[in-house]
C-alpha positions in Angstrom: -43.9 66.8 -106.0 -45.9 65.5 -103.0 -49.4 66.6 -102.1 -52.2 65.8 -99.8 -55.9 66.6 -100.4 -59.1 65.9 -98.5 -62.0 65.1 -100.7 -65.5 65.8 -99.6 -68.4 63.5 -100.4 -70.9 61.0 -98.9 -67.8 59.1 -97.7 -64.9 61.7 -97.3 -61.5 60.6 -98.5 -57.9 61.7 -98.3 -55.7 61.6 -101.3 -51.9 61.2 -101.2 -50.0 62.0 -104.3 -46.3 61.7 -105.6 -46.6 63.4 -108.9 -43.0 62.8 -110.0 -43.6 59.0 -109.6 -47.2 58.9 -110.9 -48.2 57.4 -107.7 -51.5 58.0 -105.7 -53.2 56.6 -102.7 -56.7 57.2 -101.5 -58.0 56.6 -97.9 -61.4 56.6 -96.3 -60.9 57.1 -92.6 -64.7 56.9 -91.8 -64.9 53.5 -93.6 -62.7 51.5 -91.4 -59.5 53.5 -92.2 -59.4 51.6 -95.5 -57.1 52.2 -98.4 -59.4 52.2 -101.4 -57.1 53.0 -104.3 -53.4 52.6 -104.9 -51.6 53.7 -108.1 -47.8 53.1 -108.1 -45.9 54.2 -111.2 -49.1 54.9 -113.1 -50.6 51.5 -112.5 -53.7 51.0 -110.3 -53.0 47.9 -108.1 -56.3 47.4 -106.2 -59.7 46.0 -107.0 -62.7 47.7 -105.3 -66.4 46.7 -105.4 -67.8 50.2 -105.0 -71.3 49.0 -104.2 -70.0 47.3 -101.0 -67.9 50.4 -100.2 -70.9 52.8 -100.4 -73.1 50.5 -98.4 -72.1 51.2 -94.8 -73.9 48.1 -93.6 -71.7 45.9 -95.8 -68.2 44.7 -95.4 -66.1 46.3 -98.1 -65.1 43.8 -100.8 -61.9 45.4 -102.1 -59.2 47.9 -101.3 -57.1 47.0 -98.3 -59.2 46.4 -95.2 -57.6 46.6 -91.7 -57.9 43.5 -89.7 -57.8 44.1 -85.8 -57.7 42.8 -83.1 -58.3 39.4 -84.6 -57.5 38.6 -88.2 -59.4 35.6 -89.5 -62.5 33.9 -88.1 -63.0 32.9 -84.5 -64.6 29.6 -83.8 -68.2 30.3 -83.3 -67.5 34.0 -83.5 -66.5 33.8 -79.9 -63.1 34.0 -78.0 -61.6 33.5 -74.6 -58.2 34.7 -73.7 -56.3 36.2 -70.7 -59.2 35.5 -68.4 -61.7 37.4 -70.6 -64.1 36.3 -73.2 -66.5 37.8 -75.8 -68.1 37.7 -79.2 -66.5 39.0 -82.4 -67.1 38.8 -86.1 -64.6 37.7 -88.7 -61.5 39.9 -89.0 -62.4 42.0 -85.9 -64.1 45.4 -85.8 -61.5 47.9 -87.0 -62.6 47.4 -90.6 -66.2 48.5 -89.8 -65.6 51.4 -87.4 -64.7 55.1 -88.3 -61.2 56.1 -87.8 -60.3 59.8 -87.2 -57.8 61.7 -89.4 -55.3 63.2 -86.9 -52.6 64.5 -89.1 -51.5 64.8 -92.8 -49.0 66.6 -94.9 -45.6 66.2 -96.5 -42.5 65.6 -94.4 -38.7 65.1 -94.7 -37.1 63.1 -96.2 -40.0 63.3 -98.5 -43.4 61.7 -98.8 -47.1 62.4 -98.6 -48.6 61.0 -95.4 -51.9 60.7 -93.4 -52.2 59.5 -89.8 -55.4 57.8 -88.7 -56.5 56.7 -85.3 -59.0 54.4 -83.7 -59.6 54.4 -79.9 -61.6 52.0 -77.8 -65.2 52.9 -77.1 -68.4 51.3 -75.7 -68.8 49.5 -79.0 -65.4 47.9 -78.9 -65.5 47.1 -75.2 -68.7 45.2 -75.7 -66.6 42.8 -77.8 -63.1 43.2 -76.4 -62.7 44.6 -72.9 -59.3 46.4 -73.3 -58.7 50.1 -73.8 -56.5 50.8 -76.7 -55.3 53.3 -79.3 -54.4 52.1 -82.8 -52.7 54.5 -85.3 -52.0 53.9 -88.9 -49.6 56.3 -90.8 -49.8 55.8 -94.6 -46.8 57.3 -96.4 -46.6 57.4 -100.1 -43.2 57.9 -101.7 -42.1 56.9 -105.2 -43.5 53.5 -106.2 -44.1 52.5 -102.6 -46.7 52.8 -99.8 -45.7 52.2 -96.2 -48.2 51.7 -93.5 -46.8 52.2 -90.0 -49.0 50.7 -87.2 -48.8 51.7 -83.5 -51.1 49.9 -81.0 -51.1 51.1 -77.4 -52.6 49.3 -74.4 -54.4 52.2 -72.5 -55.9 49.8 -69.9 -54.9 50.7 -66.4 -52.2 48.9 -64.4 -53.1 45.6 -62.9 -55.1 44.3 -65.9 -53.7 41.4 -67.9 -51.7 42.2 -71.0 -53.9 42.9 -74.1 -53.8 40.0 -76.7 -54.2 41.0 -80.3 -53.3 40.2 -83.8 -53.1 42.5 -86.8 -53.5 42.0 -90.5 -54.3 43.5 -93.9 -56.4 42.1 -96.7 -55.2 43.8 -99.9 -57.4 43.0 -103.0 -54.9 43.2 -105.8 -56.5 43.7 -109.3 -55.9 40.6 -111.4 -58.2 39.9 -114.3 -59.7 36.4 -115.0 -57.6 36.2 -118.1 -54.4 37.0 -116.1 -55.0 34.6 -113.2 -53.5 31.5 -115.0 -50.3 33.6 -115.6 -50.1 34.9 -112.1 -47.6 33.6 -109.5 -47.0 34.2 -105.8 -43.7 33.9 -104.2 -43.4 31.5 -101.2 -41.3 28.7 -99.8 -44.3 27.0 -98.3 -44.7 23.2 -98.5 -47.8 22.9 -96.4 -51.1 24.9 -96.3 -54.4 25.0 -94.4 -57.1 24.8 -97.1 -59.9 27.0 -95.6 -62.4 25.7 -98.2 -62.1 22.1 -97.0 -60.8 22.8 -93.5 -57.9 20.4 -94.0 -54.2 20.7 -93.9 -52.8 19.9 -97.3 -49.4 19.5 -99.0 -48.6 22.6 -101.0 -46.9 22.7 -104.4 -48.3 25.7 -106.0 -51.5 27.9 -106.6 -54.2 27.2 -109.0 -55.8 30.6 -109.1 -58.6 29.5 -111.6 -60.3 27.3 -109.0 -63.8 28.3 -107.9 -62.4 29.4 -104.6 -58.8 29.5 -103.3 -58.4 30.2 -99.6 -55.0 29.0 -98.6 -53.2 29.7 -95.3 -49.5 29.1 -95.9 -48.2 27.2 -92.8 -44.4 27.3 -93.5 -44.1 30.4 -95.7 -41.0 31.2 -93.7 -40.6 34.9 -94.6 -42.2 38.3 -93.8 -42.4 39.2 -97.4 -44.0 37.9 -100.7 -44.8 39.1 -104.1 -47.5 38.6 -106.7 -46.3 38.5 -110.4 -49.0 39.1 -112.9 -48.4 37.8 -116.4 -49.9 38.8 -119.7 -49.7 42.0 -121.8 -49.7 44.2 -118.6 -47.1 42.2 -116.7 -46.3 43.6 -113.2 -44.7 42.5 -109.9 -46.2 43.7 -106.7 -44.1 43.2 -103.5 -45.5 43.1 -100.0 -43.2 43.0 -97.0 -43.7 43.6 -93.3 -42.1 43.8 -89.9 -41.0 40.6 -88.2 -44.4 40.0 -86.7 -46.1 39.4 -90.1 -45.5 35.6 -90.2 -48.8 34.3 -91.4 -49.8 34.7 -95.1 -53.1 34.0 -96.7 -54.1 33.8 -100.4 -57.7 34.2 -101.4 -59.6 34.6 -104.7 -62.9 33.7 -106.2 -63.7 32.5 -109.7 -65.4 35.3 -111.7 -63.9 38.1 -109.6 -60.9 40.2 -110.8 -58.8 40.1 -107.7 -56.2 38.0 -105.9 -55.7 38.7 -102.2 -52.2 38.3 -100.7 -52.7 39.0 -97.0 -50.0 39.5 -94.3 -51.2 38.7 -90.8 -49.3 38.5 -87.4 -51.2 35.4 -86.4 -53.4 32.7 -87.8 -57.2 32.8 -87.5 -58.8 31.9 -84.2 -55.6 33.0 -82.4 -57.6 34.8 -79.6 -58.7 31.2 -78.7 -55.5 29.2 -79.4 -53.0 31.8 -78.4 -50.9 31.0 -81.4 -48.5 33.9 -82.3 -50.7 36.5 -80.4 -49.0 39.7 -79.3 -49.5 40.3 -75.6 -49.1 44.0 -74.9 -48.7 45.1 -71.3 -50.5 48.1 -69.8 -49.3 51.5 -71.1 -47.0 50.0 -73.7 -47.0 50.4 -77.5 -46.3 47.9 -80.2 -45.0 49.2 -83.5 -45.5 47.2 -86.8 -45.3 48.0 -90.4 -46.0 46.8 -93.9 -44.9 48.2 -97.3 -46.4 47.6 -100.8 -44.3 48.4 -103.8 -44.3 48.0 -107.5 
């Protein structure tokens, strides 16, 4: 049976449940539209540092932050594109702004869903001068959570197309003991090591290093999976629409997470133009990702 419940509190939440599948998702619209908890088939998949979640001045470390309109870090926290320019912090502003809860319920052919929206404002225009509307529809069904994304350029006619990228930053719960027995599916042979700022040959992950921050340059797919070994073995699959061509793996020694991040473009794309989406006035771009276990 599917259900949706709004949870009151200092940071209100929305809970999606598929009781027959022992699956549950919790969203915090006011905290960047973030997914904070995801249980599929009775197993909690996400790590969350609750102290950062409850501190509204901090970036949330955990859950599945939303990266828009610029996943990754911009050179000098500045950008220049389509005749415009501005300042913007790492991963864009969507993860720090409140989203509105516009709709929720259960719908045919079955699933518990919630639809969140973020619209341009004075705060966003100070960083990024386009008018836009972004919507996220989270749908929980069985052992899968799908996130449908719709981005609309609401800037008037005559303005240049709106350049943007989109990404997610899921922190999957992987203990220190399980990291040596965890693998990530990829065909990549080259990577950009963001810790050394160098392109390097890639032959596999060592998730026990002090920090792993690898951008897979020739992953060659819009899907991947994280297989956790040990006594609680599990495989978590992530797949996305054709735009999600850039994949990042990040973890820190001493922290019980491994991030497997699908992005539509590499970092600094608002400067380089690489794989940016250019959306004409009054048009909408649809994207999606799905996490399953």
